[in-house]
C-alpha positions in Angstrom: -14.5 -27.9 -305.6 -16.8 -25.7 -307.7 -16.1 -22.1 -308.6 -17.8 -19.0 -309.9 -16.2 -16.0 -311.4 -18.1 -12.8 -312.1 -16.5 -10.7 -314.9 -17.1 -7.6 -317.0 -16.7 -7.7 -320.8 -15.2 -4.9 -322.9 -18.6 -3.2 -323.0 -19.1 -3.4 -319.3 -21.6 -6.2 -319.4 -21.6 -8.9 -316.7 -20.4 -12.4 -317.6 -20.6 -15.3 -315.1 -18.1 -18.2 -315.5 -18.3 -21.5 -313.6 -15.8 -24.3 -313.3 -15.0 -27.5 -311.4 -11.7 -28.8 -310.2 -10.1 -31.6 -312.1 -12.7 -33.8 -313.8 -16.5 -34.1 -313.3 -17.5 -37.8 -313.3 -14.4 -38.6 -315.5 -15.1 -35.8 -318.0 -12.8 -32.9 -318.6 -15.3 -30.9 -320.7 -18.9 -30.3 -319.7 -21.1 -27.9 -321.8 -21.6 -24.6 -320.0 -18.5 -25.0 -317.8 -15.0 -23.6 -318.3 -12.7 -26.1 -320.1 -9.3 -27.2 -318.8 -6.2 -25.1 -319.7 -4.5 -27.7 -321.9 -6.0 -29.3 -325.0 -7.7 -32.5 -323.8 -6.6 -34.9 -326.5 -3.0 -33.9 -326.1 -3.3 -34.3 -322.4 -4.7 -37.7 -322.6 -2.2 -38.8 -325.2 0.6 -37.7 -322.9 -0.8 -39.5 -319.9 -1.1 -42.8 -321.9 2.6 -42.7 -322.9 3.8 -44.1 -319.5 0.6 -44.9 -317.8 0.4 -48.6 -318.6 4.0 -49.3 -317.5 3.5 -47.3 -314.3 0.5 -49.4 -313.4 2.3 -52.6 -314.3 5.2 -51.7 -312.0 2.8 -50.8 -309.2 1.1 -54.2 -309.5 4.4 -56.1 -309.5 5.6 -54.1 -306.4 2.4 -55.0 -304.6 2.9 -58.7 -305.2 6.6 -58.6 -304.3 5.7 -56.9 -301.0 3.6 -59.9 -300.1 0.2 -58.1 -300.4 -1.0 -59.9 -303.5 -0.7 -63.3 -305.2 2.4 -65.4 -305.3 5.4 -63.8 -306.9 5.5 -64.8 -310.6 8.6 -66.2 -312.3 10.6 -66.2 -309.1 11.5 -69.5 -307.3 10.9 -69.9 -303.6 14.7 -70.2 -302.9 15.5 -66.7 -304.2 17.1 -64.7 -301.4 15.3 -61.7 -299.9 18.2 -59.5 -300.9 17.5 -60.2 -304.6 13.9 -59.4 -304.1 14.8 -56.2 -302.3 17.0 -55.1 -305.2 14.3 -56.0 -307.7 11.8 -53.9 -305.8 14.2 -50.9 -305.6 14.8 -51.1 -309.3 11.1 -51.1 -310.0 10.5 -48.2 -307.6 13.3 -46.2 -309.3 11.8 -46.9 -312.8 8.3 -46.0 -311.7 9.6 -42.7 -310.1 11.5 -41.8 -313.3 8.5 -42.5 -315.5 6.1 -40.6 -313.2 8.5 -37.6 -313.2 8.8 -37.8 -317.0 5.0 -37.8 -317.4 4.7 -34.9 -315.1 7.2 -32.8 -317.1 5.4 -33.7 -320.4 2.0 -32.8 -318.9 3.2 -29.5 -317.4 4.6 -28.6 -320.9 1.1 -28.6 -322.2 -0.1 -25.7 -319.9 0.1 -22.2 -321.2 -1.8 -19.7 -319.0 -3.4 -16.5 -320.2 -2.4 -13.8 -317.7 -3.6 -10.3 -316.8 -2.2 -7.8 -319.3 -2.3 -10.2 -322.2 0.8 -12.2 -321.6 1.1 -16.0 -321.5 3.1 -18.0 -319.0 4.1 -21.7 -318.8 5.4 -23.5 -315.7 8.9 -23.0 -317.2 8.3 -19.3 -316.7 7.8 -19.7 -313.0 11.3 -20.6 -311.6 12.0 -21.4 -308.0 8.6 -23.1 -307.4 7.9 -26.8 -307.2 4.3 -27.5 -308.4 2.6 -30.7 -307.4 0.6 -32.8 -309.8 -2.8 -31.4 -310.6 -1.6 -27.8 -310.5 -3.6 -25.8 -313.0 -6.7 -28.0 -312.9 -8.3 -26.3 -309.9 -11.2 -23.8 -310.3 -9.4 -20.6 -309.7 -6.6 -20.9 -312.4 -9.1 -22.4 -314.9 -11.5 -19.5 -314.4 -8.9 -16.7 -314.5 -7.2 -18.3 -317.6 -10.5 -18.4 -319.4 -11.3 -14.8 -318.4 -8.0 -13.3 -319.5 -8.0 -15.5 -322.7 -11.4 -13.9 -323.6 -10.6 -10.3 -322.6 -12.8 -10.4 -319.6 -12.1 -8.4 -316.4 -12.5 -10.4 -313.2 -14.7 -8.7 -310.6 -15.3 -11.3 -307.8 -14.7 -15.1 -307.4 -15.8 -17.7 -304.9 -15.0 -21.5 -304.6 -17.1 -23.8 -302.6 -17.0 -27.5 -301.8 -19.6 -29.9 -303.2 -20.0 -33.5 -302.1 -19.7 -35.5 -298.9 -17.4 -34.1 -296.1 -13.8 -35.3 -296.4 -12.3 -37.6 -293.7 -10.3 -34.8 -292.1 -13.3 -32.6 -291.8 -11.6 -29.7 -293.6 -14.1 -29.6 -296.4 -17.8 -29.3 -295.7 -20.5 -29.2 -298.5 -21.7 -25.7 -299.4 -18.9 -23.9 -297.6 -16.6 -21.5 -299.4 -12.8 -21.9 -299.2 -9.9 -19.8 -300.5 -7.5 -21.2 -303.2 -5.2 -23.8 -301.8 -1.6 -22.9 -300.8 -0.1 -25.9 -302.4 -1.3 -25.6 -306.0 -3.3 -22.4 -306.5 -1.8 -19.5 -304.6 1.8 -19.9 -306.1 0.2 -20.1 -309.6 -2.3 -17.3 -309.2 0.3 -14.7 -308.4 1.7 -15.3 -311.9 -1.7 -15.1 -313.6 -2.7 -11.9 -311.7 0.7 -10.3 -311.7 0.3 -9.9 -307.9 0.4 -12.1 -304.8 -2.9 -10.8 -303.3 -3.2 -12.0 -299.7 -6.4 -10.1 -298.9 -8.9 -8.0 -301.0 -12.3 -6.5 -300.4 -14.1 -3.5 -301.9 -12.0 -1.0 -299.9 -8.5 -2.4 -299.3 -6.0 -4.9 -300.6 -2.9 -6.5 -299.0 -0.2 -7.6 -301.4 3.0 -9.6 -300.9 5.3 -7.5 -303.1 8.3 -9.4 -304.6 11.8 -8.1 -304.4 12.7 -6.2 -307.6 9.2 -4.7 -308.2 8.5 -1.0 -307.5 5.7 -0.1 -305.2 4.7 3.0 -307.2 5.6 4.2 -310.7 9.0 5.9 -311.1 10.3 8.4 -313.7 10.5 7.1 -317.2 8.7 4.5 -319.3 11.0 1.7 -317.9 9.8 2.4 -314.4 6.0 2.2 -314.9 5.7 -1.5 -314.0 4.9 -1.6 -310.3 2.3 -2.8 -307.7 0.1 0.2 -308.3 0.0 -0.2 -312.1 -0.7 -4.0 -311.8 -3.5 -3.4 -309.2 -5.2 -0.7 -311.4 -5.0 -3.1 -314.4 -6.9 -5.7 -312.3 -9.2 -3.1 -310.7 -9.6 -0.1 -313.2 -12.1 1.6 -310.9 -9.7 2.1 -308.0 -8.1 5.5 -307.3 -5.1 6.6 -309.3 -2.7 6.3 -306.3 -3.9 3.4 -304.2 -0.6 2.7 -302.2 -0.9 3.8 -298.6 2.8 3.4 -298.0 5.8 2.1 -299.9 8.5 -0.5 -299.8 11.9 -0.1 -301.5 12.1 -1.9 -304.8 14.6 -4.3 -303.4 12.5 -5.0 -300.3 9.8 -7.7 -300.4 6.7 -8.2 -298.2 3.3 -6.8 -297.1 2.1 -3.7 -298.9 -1.3 -2.0 -298.0 -3.4 -0.4 -300.8 -6.8 1.3 -300.8 -9.4 1.3 -303.6 -11.2 4.5 -302.7 -10.2 7.9 -301.4 -12.0 7.8 -298.0 -10.3 4.5 -297.2 -6.9 5.9 -298.3 -7.3 8.9 -296.1 -8.3 6.8 -293.1 -5.3 4.5 -293.5 -3.0 7.4 -294.0 -4.2 8.9 -290.7 -3.6 5.6 -289.0 0.0 5.7 -290.2 0.4 9.3 -289.0 -1.1 8.3 -285.6 1.1 5.2 -285.3 -1.7 2.7 -285.0 -0.6 0.7 -288.0 2.1 -1.7 -287.0 4.7 -3.3 -289.2 7.5 -5.7 -288.7 10.4 -6.8 -290.9 12.7 -9.8 -290.9 16.3 -9.4 -292.2 19.6 -11.2 -292.5 22.5 -9.0 -291.7 26.2 -9.7 -292.3 28.1 -11.2 -289.4 27.2 -12.1 -285.8 25.1 -9.6 -283.8 26.0 -10.3 -280.1 23.3 -8.5 -278.3 19.8 -10.0 -278.0 17.8 -6.8 -278.6 17.9 -3.1 -278.6 16.6 0.3 -279.9 18.4 2.4 -282.6 17.9 6.2 -282.8 19.8 7.8 -285.7 19.3 11.1 -287.5 19.8 10.9 -291.2 18.8 12.7 -294.5 19.0 12.3 -298.2 22.4 12.5 -299.9 21.4 15.0 -302.6 24.5 14.2 -304.7 23.9 10.4 -304.5 20.2 9.8 -304.6 18.5 7.8 -303.2 21.2 7.1 -300.7 20.6 8.4 -297.1 23.5 9.7 -294.9 23.9 10.2 -291.1 23.6 13.9 -290.2 23.3 15.0 -286.6 22.7 18.6 -287.6 20.1 18.4 -290.4 18.9 14.8 -290.2 15.6 13.6 -288.9 15.7 10.9 -286.3 14.5 7.4 -287.2 13.7 4.9 -284.4 13.9 1.2 -284.7 13.5 -1.6 -282.2 15.2 -4.9 -283.0 15.4 -8.5 -281.7 17.9 -11.2 -282.6 16.2 -14.3 -283.9 19.3 -16.5 -284.5 22.7 -16.9 -286.2 22.9 -18.7 -289.5 25.8 -20.1 -291.5 25.7 -19.3 -295.2 26.8 -21.5 -298.1 30.0 -19.5 -298.6 31.1 -20.3 -295.0 30.2 -16.8 -293.6 27.8 -16.1 -290.7 24.7 -14.0 -290.8 22.2 -12.9 -288.1 18.5 -13.1 -288.5 16.8 -10.1 -287.0 13.2 -8.9 -286.4 12.8 -5.1 -286.9 9.9 -3.0 -285.5 10.2 0.5 -287.0 8.6 3.2 -284.8 9.2 5.8 -287.5 8.9 5.4 -291.3 11.9 7.1 -292.8 13.3 6.2 -296.3 15.8 3.4 -296.1 15.5 3.5 -292.2 16.2 -0.2 -291.6 19.0 -0.3 -294.1 20.8 2.7 -292.6 20.2 1.6 -289.0 21.7 -1.8 -289.8 24.7 -0.7 -291.7 25.9 2.5 -289.9 28.5 2.1 -287.2 26.4 4.1 -284.8 23.6 1.6 -285.4 24.1 -2.1 -285.6 27.2 -1.9 -287.8 26.0 -5.0 -289.7 24.6 -4.2 -293.2 21.7 -6.2 -294.5 22.9 -9.0 -296.9 22.5 -8.0 -300.5 22.3 -4.2 -299.8 23.9 -2.6 -302.9 23.7 0.9 -301.3 24.9 0.4 -297.7 26.6 -3.0 -297.7 28.3 -5.4 -300.1 26.3 -6.5 -303.1 26.8 -10.2 -303.8 26.2 -11.5 -307.3 22.7 -13.1 -307.6 21.8 -12.2 -304.0 18.7 -10.1 -303.3 18.3 -7.7 -300.4 17.5 -9.9 -297.4 14.8 -7.6 -296.0 11.1 -8.6 -295.9 8.0 -6.9 -294.5 6.6 -9.9 -292.7 3.9 -8.5 -290.4 1.2 -5.9 -290.8 -1.8 -4.9 -288.7 -4.3 -2.1 -289.1 -7.9 -1.1 -288.4 -10.2 -1.7 -291.4 -11.1 1.8 -292.7 -14.8 1.0 -292.9 -15.6 -1.7 -290.3 -13.0 -0.7 -287.8 -12.1 -4.4 -287.3 -8.4 -5.0 -286.5 -6.8 -7.0 -289.3 -3.5 -8.8 -288.9 -1.4 -10.4 -291.6 1.8 -12.4 -291.6 3.9 -13.5 -294.6 7.1 -15.4 -294.1 10.3 -14.4 -296.0 11.7 -16.6 -298.8 15.3 -16.3 -297.5 
């Protein structure tokens, strides 16, 4: 793969970067192209530590399996069981050496990120990265841009060479960053998991624990809006078209310009934007589906908690469907539900789940309406989003699976 990244420097001038994935004809560094993230000499030294032994073991295993020459130093009367144990021992040693090399190699990567921070693979817990991660075009280009105080504007990756056997790569065609290596890494470099972006709108997969918009106080300024404006300084000051609770993860829609923001806001008011959420609730929900209609309002003495109020509350409406019952590690049961909110009230799904006049089953990890468990996040995720593009009118649909 080849990649091109258009950037702006600190004076507003245009800078064009180019990169290739992995090596180019066995070379890591080619003049005029972005270099790899780790220092090349340290990388090659680390690879050589175990490389010879790994290749030696692979050759021995090939011979023992009968695909090569006669087995050396082993008499013909040795039993097959001994050969099998020998092969298993070699496979275990090769696996251990390969894993050790991978750990050593990954320790050499330190990525420059948006905002001036640096991150290593150790700073990205909960993600298993395959070999070669960090050597593709996109991370190399963004690392180099942030390292040199350049602001990314647009990027494209295209395939160069003969078509691959599966036909998924055709020469001259552009492809998005791969899901296996690049996308999990890019969200750390950018500070956001951007699923879609054009000159008018962006769709972001917001992680649990990150605010949608700034709160009150300096400690509440880190949010999706702030991170988006850091990447795109020319966007409007309040790009979020809607919000997700800090503890809720999932799809969040933002607009870069005022006309697009107004258009999308009207779509929300008219009910043409559709959202769905997946959740795990405490206990077993017996019914297969249903609709919840509950009036509730803000509890002014215990903000931001919402309370049921038939007199002064505003009614929220939620359709729900049971997806299945699951057994948790602690031996308890939980029900996975699909929520389709027909109104957009604050904490609507959390109140509708927990209240006895709703489901009566609070969402797992809900510290306001249920029982907060140590180390457990709120098990609520905005998984589906569809809307009409504010400029083209094209219907766009997005789906992002929950990580629980």
